[in-house]
VOLO-747344 format. One record per residue (C-alpha): residue in three letters; residue number from 1; x negated, y, z. Coordinates in steps of 0.05 Angstrom, whole numbers. Layout:
N
> ALA:NUM:X:Y:Z
...
This chain:
464
> MET:1:-1805:1425:3689
> GLU:2:-1841:1485:3721
> HIS:3:-1860:1477:3793
> PRO:4:-1820:1527:3837
> GLY:5:-1884:1545:3874
> LYS:6:-1915:1568:3808
> ASP:7:-1855:1615:3795
> LEU:8:-1862:1644:3865
> ALA:9:-1937:1654:3856
> ALA:10:-1925:1688:3789
> ALA:11:-1873:1734:3820
> ALA:12:-1919:1752:3878
> SER:13:-1976:1766:3830
> ALA:14:-1931:1810:3788
> ARG:15:-1909:1849:3850
> ARG:16:-1981:1862:3870
> TYR:17:-1999:1884:3800
> MET:18:-1938:1929:3797
> ARG:19:-1958:1962:3862
> TYR:20:-2029:1972:3836
> VAL:21:-2005:2004:3771
> ALA:22:-1954:2048:3807
> VAL:23:-2002:2073:3860
> LEU:24:-2056:2087:3809
> ALA:25:-2009:2125:3763
> ALA:26:-1982:2164:3823
> LEU:27:-2054:2186:3838
> ALA:28:-2045:2236:3781
> GLY:29:-1999:2272:3830
> LEU:30:-2055:2272:3882
> MET:31:-2102:2306:3832
> PHE:32:-2048:2357:3818
> GLY:33:-2040:2372:3893
> LEU:34:-2115:2374:3906
> ASP:35:-2124:2427:3853
> VAL:36:-2067:2469:3879
> GLY:37:-2094:2465:3950
> VAL:38:-2169:2477:3942
> ILE:39:-2166:2547:3912
> SER:40:-2125:2571:3972
> GLY:41:-2182:2562:4022
> ALA:42:-2238:2582:3974
> GLN:43:-2211:2651:3955
> GLN:44:-2240:2692:4011
> PHE:45:-2310:2662:4001
> ILE:46:-2307:2670:3925
> GLN:47:-2287:2743:3936
> ARG:48:-2347:2755:3980
> THR:49:-2396:2719:3934
> PHE:50:-2377:2756:3871
> ALA:51:-2355:2822:3905
> ILE:52:-2289:2823:3867
> ASP:53:-2222:2855:3881
> ASP:54:-2153:2824:3893
> ARG:55:-2134:2831:3820
> MET:56:-2192:2786:3797
> ILE:57:-2173:2736:3851
> GLU:58:-2103:2734:3822
> HIS:59:-2133:2720:3753
> ILE:60:-2175:2663:3782
> VAL:61:-2115:2633:3818
> SER:62:-2065:2639:3761
> SER:63:-2113:2616:3706
> MET:64:-2102:2544:3726
> MET:65:-2027:2551:3716
> VAL:66:-2036:2583:3647
> GLY:67:-2079:2523:3627
> ALA:68:-2026:2477:3656
> ALA:69:-1973:2509:3613
> VAL:70:-2017:2495:3552
> GLY:71:-2029:2424:3575
> ALA:72:-1955:2411:3587
> GLY:73:-1939:2438:3518
> LEU:74:-1989:2390:3487
> ALA:75:-1972:2330:3530
> ALA:76:-1910:2306:3493
> TRP:77:-1948:2304:3427
> LEU:78:-2010:2272:3458
> SER:79:-1972:2218:3495
> GLY:80:-1929:2204:3434
> HIS:81:-1986:2198:3384
> PHE:82:-2042:2168:3426
> GLY:83:-2004:2134:3483
> ARG:84:-1992:2147:3556
> LYS:85:-2056:2112:3579
> ARG:86:-2102:2152:3533
> SER:87:-2068:2217:3554
> LEU:88:-2081:2200:3627
> LEU:89:-2154:2184:3610
> TRP:90:-2163:2251:3576
> SER:91:-2129:2286:3634
> ALA:92:-2175:2252:3685
> SER:93:-2237:2268:3643
> LEU:94:-2218:2341:3637
> PHE:95:-2202:2343:3712
> VAL:96:-2271:2318:3731
> ALA:97:-2305:2366:3681
> GLY:98:-2264:2425:3705
> SER:99:-2277:2410:3779
> LEU:100:-2352:2406:3768
> ALA:101:-2353:2468:3724
> SER:102:-2313:2506:3778
> ALA:103:-2364:2488:3830
> ALA:104:-2422:2510:3786
> ALA:105:-2390:2575:3761
> GLY:106:-2439:2633:3760
> SER:107:-2388:2688:3750
> PRO:108:-2314:2702:3758
> VAL:109:-2304:2694:3683
> ALA:110:-2337:2626:3683
> LEU:111:-2293:2605:3742
> ILE:112:-2231:2627:3704
> GLY:113:-2253:2586:3644
> ALA:114:-2266:2524:3687
> ARG:115:-2198:2531:3720
> LEU:116:-2165:2537:3652
> VAL:117:-2195:2469:3635
> LEU:118:-2169:2442:3702
> GLY:119:-2101:2469:3685
> VAL:120:-2098:2434:3618
> ALA:121:-2115:2369:3654
> ILE:122:-2061:2380:3706
> GLY:123:-2009:2400:3654
> ILE:124:-2021:2336:3615
> ALA:125:-2019:2293:3678
> ALA:126:-1956:2327:3705
> PHE:127:-1918:2309:3642
> THR:128:-1949:2241:3627
> ALA:129:-1953:2208:3696
> PRO:130:-1878:2212:3714
> LEU:131:-1861:2190:3643
> TYR:132:-1908:2131:3649
> LEU:133:-1881:2112:3717
> ALA:134:-1809:2115:3691
> GLU:135:-1827:2070:3633
> ILE:136:-1863:2016:3672
> ALA:137:-1818:2014:3733
> PRO:138:-1761:1964:3741
> GLU:139:-1692:1997:3743
> ASP:140:-1682:1988:3818
> LYS:141:-1751:2018:3835
> ARG:142:-1753:2076:3786
> GLY:143:-1728:2131:3832
> ALA:144:-1774:2110:3888
> MET:145:-1835:2106:3843
> ILE:146:-1823:2175:3813
> SER:147:-1811:2203:3883
> THR:148:-1878:2173:3903
> TYR:149:-1911:2215:3850
> GLN:150:-1878:2278:3879
> LEU:151:-1899:2257:3948
> MET:152:-1972:2247:3925
> ILE:153:-1972:2320:3902
> THR:154:-1955:2343:3972
> ILE:155:-2007:2295:4002
> GLY:156:-2059:2323:3954
> ILE:157:-2044:2394:3976
> PHE:158:-2050:2373:4049
> LEU:159:-2117:2337:4038
> ALA:160:-2144:2397:4000
> PHE:161:-2124:2443:4058
> VAL:162:-2159:2395:4107
> SER:163:-2221:2394:4063
> ASP:164:-2221:2470:4058
> THR:165:-2217:2474:4134
> VAL:166:-2279:2430:4141
> PHE:167:-2320:2469:4090
> SER:168:-2295:2537:4115
> TYR:169:-2341:2535:4176
> SER:170:-2401:2538:4130
> GLY:171:-2367:2579:4075
> ARG:172:-2386:2528:4021
> TRP:173:-2333:2545:3970
> ARG:174:-2370:2509:3915
> TRP:175:-2363:2444:3954
> MET:176:-2289:2460:3965
> LEU:177:-2279:2464:3889
> GLY:178:-2326:2408:3870
> ILE:179:-2308:2354:3920
> ILE:180:-2242:2339:3884
> ALA:181:-2283:2311:3826
> VAL:182:-2294:2249:3870
> PRO:183:-2220:2226:3869
> GLY:184:-2218:2249:3797
> ILE:185:-2274:2200:3779
> ALA:186:-2239:2145:3818
> PHE:187:-2175:2159:3780
> LEU:188:-2212:2159:3713
> LEU:189:-2242:2091:3727
> GLY:190:-2176:2064:3752
> VAL:191:-2137:2087:3690
> LEU:192:-2183:2042:3648
> GLY:193:-2148:1982:3681
> LEU:194:-2077:2007:3669
> PRO:195:-2034:1974:3616
> GLU:196:-2003:2017:3561
> SER:197:-1930:2036:3569
> PRO:198:-1884:1981:3541
> ARG:199:-1838:2035:3511
> TRP:200:-1896:2067:3473
> LEU:201:-1918:1998:3448
> VAL:202:-1848:1984:3422
> LEU:203:-1847:2053:3389
> ARG:204:-1910:2031:3352
> GLY:205:-1880:1965:3331
> ARG:206:-1924:1925:3378
> HIS:207:-1868:1883:3408
> ASP:208:-1912:1824:3428
> ASP:209:-1960:1870:3466
> ALA:210:-1900:1903:3501
> THR:211:-1874:1834:3521
> GLY:212:-1942:1815:3548
> VAL:213:-1947:1878:3590
> LEU:214:-1877:1869:3618
> ASN:215:-1889:1795:3631
> ARG:216:-1948:1813:3675
> LEU:217:-1909:1868:3710
> ARG:218:-1846:1828:3721
> GLY:219:-1874:1758:3728
> ASP:220:-1821:1728:3683
> GLU:221:-1823:1722:3607
> THR:222:-1748:1718:3598
> THR:223:-1739:1783:3637
> ALA:224:-1795:1815:3596
> ARG:225:-1763:1796:3530
> ALA:226:-1695:1822:3553
> GLU:227:-1727:1888:3574
> VAL:228:-1762:1895:3507
> ALA:229:-1695:1884:3472
> GLU:230:-1664:1938:3517
> ILE:231:-1720:1987:3499
> GLU:232:-1708:1973:3425
> GLU:233:-1634:1988:3435
> ARG:234:-1648:2054:3470
> LEU:235:-1697:2075:3417
> ARG:236:-1642:2072:3365
> THR:237:-1622:2141:3393
> PRO:238:-1679:2184:3367
> GLN:239:-1701:2249:3401
> GLN:240:-1676:2309:3362
> GLY:241:-1696:2366:3408
> TRP:242:-1711:2423:3359
> GLN:243:-1655:2405:3312
> LEU:244:-1605:2399:3370
> LEU:245:-1628:2466:3398
> ARG:246:-1616:2501:3332
> GLU:247:-1549:2468:3318
> ASN:248:-1515:2456:3385
> ARG:249:-1494:2512:3431
> ASN:250:-1481:2464:3489
> PHE:251:-1552:2437:3486
> ARG:252:-1577:2508:3488
> ARG:253:-1537:2517:3551
> SER:254:-1569:2456:3585
> VAL:255:-1639:2479:3563
> GLY:256:-1623:2548:3590
> LEU:257:-1601:2520:3656
> GLY:258:-1665:2479:3660
> ILE:259:-1706:2542:3648
> ALA:260:-1666:2581:3700
> LEU:261:-1674:2526:3753
> GLN:262:-1750:2528:3744
> VAL:263:-1751:2604:3750
> VAL:264:-1709:2598:3813
> GLN:265:-1758:2547:3842
> GLN:266:-1817:2594:3831
> LEU:267:-1781:2656:3857
> THR:268:-1767:2621:3923
> GLY:269:-1839:2642:3939
> ILE:270:-1867:2573:3955
> ASN:271:-1930:2583:3914
> ILE:272:-1947:2649:3948
> VAL:273:-1955:2605:4010
> MET:274:-1990:2547:3976
> TYR:275:-2040:2591:3940
> TYR:276:-2049:2647:3990
> ALA:277:-2036:2617:4059
> PRO:278:-2103:2637:4089
> ARG:279:-2093:2708:4065
> ILE:280:-2023:2710:4096
> PHE:281:-2050:2684:4162
> ALA:282:-2107:2735:4159
> ASP:283:-2055:2790:4151
> MET:284:-2020:2763:4213
> GLY:285:-2084:2775:4252
> TYR:286:-2116:2706:4254
> ALA:287:-2191:2692:4247
> THR:288:-2219:2648:4191
> GLY:289:-2220:2582:4230
> THR:290:-2149:2591:4254
> GLN:291:-2126:2612:4184
> MET:292:-2152:2546:4155
> LEU:293:-2122:2505:4212
> PHE:294:-2053:2535:4201
> THR:295:-2061:2525:4126
> ALA:296:-2072:2451:4138
> VAL:297:-2009:2451:4182
> VAL:298:-1971:2482:4124
> GLY:299:-1994:2424:4079
> LEU:300:-1974:2371:4130
> THR:301:-1906:2404:4140
> ASN:302:-1895:2402:4065
> VAL:303:-1911:2328:4063
> LEU:304:-1865:2308:4121
> ALA:305:-1806:2352:4100
> THR:306:-1806:2319:4030
> PHE:307:-1781:2255:4063
> ILE:308:-1717:2293:4082
> ALA:309:-1700:2301:4008
> ILE:310:-1718:2229:3992
> GLY:311:-1673:2204:4048
> PHE:312:-1611:2248:4037
> VAL:313:-1607:2271:3964
> ASP:314:-1564:2211:3943
> ARG:315:-1522:2213:4006
> ILE:316:-1506:2287:4016
> GLY:317:-1511:2311:3945
> ARG:318:-1552:2363:3907
> LYS:319:-1513:2427:3919
> PRO:320:-1504:2422:3995
> ILE:321:-1578:2410:4003
> LEU:322:-1595:2469:3957
> TYR:323:-1548:2514:3996
> ALA:324:-1580:2494:4062
> GLY:325:-1650:2502:4033
> PHE:326:-1638:2572:4006
> VAL:327:-1608:2595:4072
> VAL:328:-1667:2567:4111
> MET:329:-1718:2598:4063
> ALA:330:-1683:2666:4063
> VAL:331:-1680:2669:4139
> GLY:332:-1752:2645:4146
> LEU:333:-1782:2697:4099
> ALA:334:-1736:2753:4126
> VAL:335:-1761:2741:4197
> VAL:336:-1833:2738:4174
> GLY:337:-1824:2805:4138
> THR:338:-1790:2836:4199
> LEU:339:-1847:2813:4245
> MET:340:-1898:2841:4196
> ALA:341:-1861:2907:4196
> SER:342:-1865:2909:4272
> GLY:343:-1941:2902:4270
> MET:344:-1942:2835:4308
> ALA:345:-1977:2866:4369
> THR:346:-1969:2804:4413
> GLN:347:-1992:2733:4407
> GLY:348:-1920:2710:4415
> GLN:349:-1898:2750:4354
> ARG:350:-1956:2722:4313
> LEU:351:-1939:2651:4332
> LEU:352:-1865:2663:4315
> ALA:353:-1887:2688:4246
> VAL:354:-1926:2624:4235
> ALA:355:-1867:2582:4258
> MET:356:-1819:2618:4211
> LEU:357:-1867:2609:4153
> LEU:358:-1866:2534:4168
> VAL:359:-1790:2537:4171
> PHE:360:-1792:2567:4101
> VAL:361:-1838:2510:4077
> ILE:362:-1790:2459:4106
> GLY:363:-1731:2492:4071
> PHE:364:-1766:2487:4004
> ALA:365:-1793:2417:4013
> PHE:366:-1725:2386:4026
> SER:367:-1686:2426:3974
> ALA:368:-1711:2466:3914
> GLY:369:-1778:2429:3911
> PRO:370:-1755:2359:3891
> LEU:371:-1683:2375:3871
> VAL:372:-1698:2424:3815
> TRP:373:-1738:2369:3780
> THR:374:-1682:2319:3792
> LEU:375:-1629:2365:3763
> CYS:376:-1672:2384:3703
> SER:377:-1676:2311:3683
> GLU:378:-1602:2297:3696
> ILE:379:-1570:2354:3656
> GLN:380:-1604:2342:3589
> PRO:381:-1568:2299:3537
> LEU:382:-1603:2236:3514
> LYS:383:-1622:2261:3444
> GLY:384:-1655:2323:3472
> ARG:385:-1680:2298:3540
> ASP:386:-1754:2298:3524
> PHE:387:-1750:2367:3494
> GLY:388:-1708:2396:3551
> ILE:389:-1754:2368:3605
> GLY:390:-1815:2392:3566
> VAL:391:-1787:2463:3563
> SER:392:-1772:2460:3638
> THR:393:-1843:2437:3653
> VAL:394:-1875:2493:3613
> THR:395:-1828:2544:3646
> ASN:396:-1849:2518:3714
> TRP:397:-1923:2531:3700
> LEU:398:-1911:2599:3669
> GLY:399:-1869:2618:3729
> THR:400:-1923:2593:3777
> ALA:401:-1974:2634:3739
> ALA:402:-1931:2696:3743
> VAL:403:-1922:2689:3818
> GLY:404:-1996:2674:3829
> ALA:405:-2017:2733:3787
> THR:406:-1972:2784:3823
> PHE:407:-1970:2767:3898
> LEU:408:-2031:2806:3920
> THR:409:-2011:2864:3876
> LEU:410:-1943:2865:3910
> LEU:411:-1976:2863:3979
> ASN:412:-2021:2921:3961
> HIS:413:-1967:2965:3929
> LEU:414:-1901:2946:3963
> GLY:415:-1929:2927:4031
> HIS:416:-1929:2862:4068
> ALA:417:-1861:2866:4100
> GLN:418:-1827:2890:4036
> THR:419:-1859:2834:3995
> PHE:420:-1831:2780:4042
> TRP:421:-1763:2815:4044
> LEU:422:-1763:2814:3968
> TYR:423:-1772:2739:3966
> ALA:424:-1721:2731:4021
> ALA:425:-1671:2769:3978
> PHE:426:-1686:2724:3919
> ASN:427:-1669:2663:3961
> ALA:428:-1604:2694:3985
> SER:429:-1584:2710:3914
> PHE:430:-1597:2638:3893
> LEU:431:-1538:2616:3936
> LEU:432:-1494:2652:3885
> PHE:433:-1532:2623:3827
> THR:434:-1523:2552:3855
> TRP:435:-1448:2563:3864
> ALA:436:-1439:2593:3795
> PHE:437:-1482:2548:3751
> VAL:438:-1509:2486:3785
> PRO:439:-1469:2421:3777
> GLU:440:-1462:2368:3831
> THR:441:-1491:2306:3798
> LYS:442:-1492:2258:3857
> GLY:443:-1464:2191:3837
> VAL:444:-1447:2215:3766
> SER:445:-1475:2176:3707
> LEU:446:-1519:2211:3657
> GLU:447:-1470:2192:3602
> ALA:448:-1413:2227:3638
> ILE:449:-1455:2289:3650
> GLU:450:-1473:2291:3576
> ARG:451:-1401:2281:3553
> ARG:452:-1375:2339:3595
> LEU:453:-1433:2384:3573
> MET:454:-1419:2370:3500
> ASP:455:-1344:2380:3510
> GLY:456:-1360:2452:3529
> ARG:457:-1344:2447:3603
> ALA:458:-1374:2502:3648
> LEU:459:-1443:2482:3672
> ARG:460:-1421:2479:3744
> GLU:461:-1367:2429:3724
> ILE:462:-1407:2379:3683
> GLY:463:-1422:2336:3743
> GLU:464:-1352:2333:3771
């Protein structure tokens, strides 16, 4: 007979190992956030070093997102053929190489090439890390672990803004871009100790290996064998994304809604703030040191406001939170635009503009930021879920690239106030989009959502 103490020790050991695996995998989100954040503070120094115009800065900023779209498109094939762990290893390796190449870039073209490599790394990680976390997490911890990945993205952005602030006093933009290789190397070394995904092992017929991994993660062999059996049962429903897209109108509707949700997320304007915050604060009349300080405050606000969504999404529901978020974002940007139109002659007006920009960030962080990803995963039927989520991910990166590649052009041609009013109008229009097309999925099983979708119900009704 097994000693009870031995069972308790095994369970405790499994919990520690599970936390290690989860935190390490979530660090992929930190890399993602770091890369988003560092270019924001470095732009003005890069512009001075290479004597380039705003259009070239837009190309440098958006090149990472183009690479990420390519990486996201490759990620499903890579993780399917070579495994989740190897995909994360390649992502980490490319991330380190891209970071160092960015720091060493001798021309704008070389910097664009280095950021394309970084983008491919981020695109692979953005697809693979949440997938890996979902596949190694116990059922009752899955939502929290995937939310931790999203939270790590916001923490990475904040840390990058802080790092940029420190280096901004000396103008060392190469250090800004290169320093993120350090956590990249740590992640690369850490991934070597990760187990392979049990689901991928079962897909490859390696059932004993899958049982061994789950036994170490769960601390109980009976539980591990039961979970392997459950994985085998689920895999009897094969993914048929392309075929389903060609043959089934209702699946095309869910894929279309996933694409639309990602376009909506990007047109809120969040990435004009994340990528161009120092420029926005400069246009408000603030000096370099203050610009970087306020940019760090933007990052911290983004982190803290994300907890609002984590705490309330399963209590209040998706649509009420989206409605509230779009109203907050529309008002925030409209006021910023109005203040810019007035010239912001007083310190009080400038501080109000900063405050309203932070209000906008809060509105995004508790609504469209996390909830768009939640909805995109909930509305896709089981046979086409991987395909549908993959299309959504690529759309997200292409949308981010489009926003990053046009913001400065809009500022220079439309004007500052008009650009912010344009994005405020987008957010106001998304209230109608949410009412007309977005389903309320709170407390509704994925099976019920799929059944109503395939029965031809209106998209807004598939969650009811």
